[in-house]
Every structure is written in C-alpha cells, then in structure tokens.
C-alpha positions in Angstrom: 18.7 4.7 -0.5 14.5 5.5 -1.6 12.4 4.4 1.6 8.4 4.1 -0.4 5.4 4.9 1.9 2.5 2.6 1.2 -0.3 4.1 3.2 -3.8 1.4 3.6 -5.5 4.4 1.8 -3.7 4.4 -1.5 -5.4 1.1 -2.4 -8.3 1.6 -0.6 -11.4 0.6 -2.8 -13.8 2.0 -0.6 -11.7 5.8 -1.0 -12.0 8.7 -3.8 -9.0 9.4 -5.6 -9.8 12.8 -4.0 -10.3 10.6 -0.1 -6.4 9.5 -0.7 -6.8 6.2 -3.0 -3.8 6.2 -5.3 -4.7 3.6 -8.0 -7.7 2.1 -10.2 -11.0 1.3 -8.5 -10.0 -2.6 -10.4 -6.9 -2.8 -8.6 -8.1 -1.7 -5.2 -9.3 -3.9 -2.7 -11.5 -3.3 0.5 -10.4 -2.6 3.4 -6.7 -3.2 2.6 -5.0 -3.7 6.4 -0.5 -3.4 6.6 -0.6 -6.9 7.2 -1.2 -7.3 3.9 0.2 -5.3 2.1 3.7 -5.6 3.9 3.4 -9.6 3.0 2.8 -8.4 -0.9 5.8 -6.3 -0.8 7.5 -8.9 0.4 6.2 -10.5 -2.8 7.1 -8.1 -5.0 10.7 -8.7 -4.0 11.1 -6.0 -1.7 11.9 -5.5 2.0 9.2 -3.8 4.4 7.9 -2.3 7.6 5.4 -2.4 9.8 4.8 1.0 11.4 1.3 0.4 13.3 0.5 3.5 15.3 0.8 6.2 12.4 -2.0 8.0 10.7 -2.2 8.6 7.3 -3.1 13.0 7.6 -6.9 13.0 5.9 -8.2 9.9 7.9 -9.4 10.2 11.0 -8.3 7.3 12.3 -4.6 5.2 12.4 -3.9 2.3 10.4 -0.8 2.1 10.3 1.9 2.1 7.2 4.4 0.0 5.6 8.0 1.2 4.3 9.1 -0.3 1.0 13.4 -0.3 1.6 15.5 0.0 -1.4 13.3 -0.1 -4.7 15.6 2.4 -6.7 14.4 0.4 -9.5 10.8 1.2 -9.6 8.7 4.2 -9.4 5.9 4.9 -6.5 3.2 4.0 -9.5 4.6 1.0 -10.9 5.5 -0.3 -6.5 1.0 0.6 -5.8 0.5 -0.9 -9.2 2.6 -4.7 -8.2 1.4 -4.6 -4.9 -2.3 -3.9 -5.9 -1.8 -7.5 -7.8 -0.3 -9.0 -5.2 -3.1 -8.3 -3.0 -6.1 -9.2 -5.4 -4.6 -12.8 -5.3 -3.7 -12.6 -1.8 -7.1 -12.5 -1.1 -8.4 -15.0 -3.9 
C-alpha cells in the first residue's frame, strides 16, 4: 500500500521551488487548503485523509497535510499535476 503525502506548500503559487513548491507556477494556486486538496484528491479517484495538526518542515505555521491512500498506479508528480488541475477547477 502506497501512501503519498501532499503538503499545501507543494501546490502554493506564492512559494518558490526552493521553498517547497513542486508543480509549475501555471498549475499552482494561491494558498491551497487541506480541504481543497482532499476534495481534489477524491475527484482524481483516491481516498484522502486530512491531518490538520501537521507542519511542513520548511514552513513556520502548521497548515496540515493530506494523505493519499492506495495511489499505486500513479507517480507523485502525476498525482500532484492532477490534483493541481482539479484545484483550478474547484476554484473557478
């Protein structure tokens, strides 16, 4: 069972790659929340678990994280790209 972790910083347009962003700036969104990310993960077709009390090591305030269950068939970069695309749709 593969369990991927998605931190909001991975998809945050306000951050640089050095600060933790993992998607292209065109795919990134402003200040994504764990609720939006979990909704996007479910739209992609995976189960999501929100952990609100977690803090990304490069940030000073905890924003939480989303655990993606049973994503055996997708690479992490593919998963992040799909989630970023759905985040854009959710916010439109």
